[in-house]
C-alpha positions in Angstrom: 37.0 13.9 5.5 36.2 14.3 1.8 33.9 11.3 1.8 31.9 12.7 4.7 31.6 16.1 3.0 30.4 14.6 -0.3 27.8 12.4 1.5 26.5 15.5 3.4 26.5 17.5 0.2 24.6 14.9 -1.8 22.1 14.5 1.1 21.5 18.3 1.2 21.1 18.3 -2.6 18.5 15.5 -2.5 16.6 17.2 0.3 16.6 20.5 -1.6 15.2 18.8 -4.7 12.5 17.1 -2.5 11.6 20.5 -1.0 11.4 22.1 -4.5 9.1 19.3 -5.6 6.9 19.8 -2.5 6.6 23.5 -3.2 5.7 22.9 -6.8 2.9 20.5 -5.9 1.6 22.7 -3.2 1.5 25.5 -5.8 -0.5 23.3 -8.1 -2.8 22.4 -5.2 -3.2 26.2 -4.5 -4.0 26.8 -8.1 -6.6 24.1 -8.2 -8.2 25.4 -4.9 -7.3 22.3 -2.9 -5.3 24.2 -0.3 -5.7 27.7 1.1 -3.2 30.5 0.6 -2.2 30.5 4.2 -1.2 26.8 4.1 0.8 27.4 0.9 2.6 30.3 2.4 3.6 28.3 5.5 5.1 25.6 3.3 6.8 28.1 1.1 8.3 29.9 4.1 9.6 26.7 5.5 11.1 25.7 2.2 12.9 29.0 1.9 14.4 28.4 5.4 15.4 24.9 4.3 17.1 26.0 1.1 18.9 28.7 3.0 20.3 26.0 5.3 21.5 24.0 2.3 23.2 27.0 0.8 25.1 27.3 4.1 26.1 23.6 3.7 27.4 24.3 0.1 29.5 27.2 1.3 31.0 25.1 4.1 31.8 22.4 1.6 33.5 24.8 -0.7 35.6 26.3 2.1 36.6 22.9 3.4 37.4 21.0 0.2 37.7 23.3 -2.8 39.4 26.4 -1.4 42.4 24.7 0.3 43.2 22.9 -3.0 43.6 26.3 -4.8 
């Protein structure tokens, strides 16, 4: 059980980091005029939804693993 939770947690963390990188580079593209504001906002909105999902995974992990140990 713990192994599965840790794998899920690491996967969520890696995906969150990739999402943050994508938003950063989209912001740079917006700043340089390579993409339009509406495209940037769509990516940013999607990334916020993705990060919110990962926060939920973190909370579930804490409830399943950390809290029972206390």
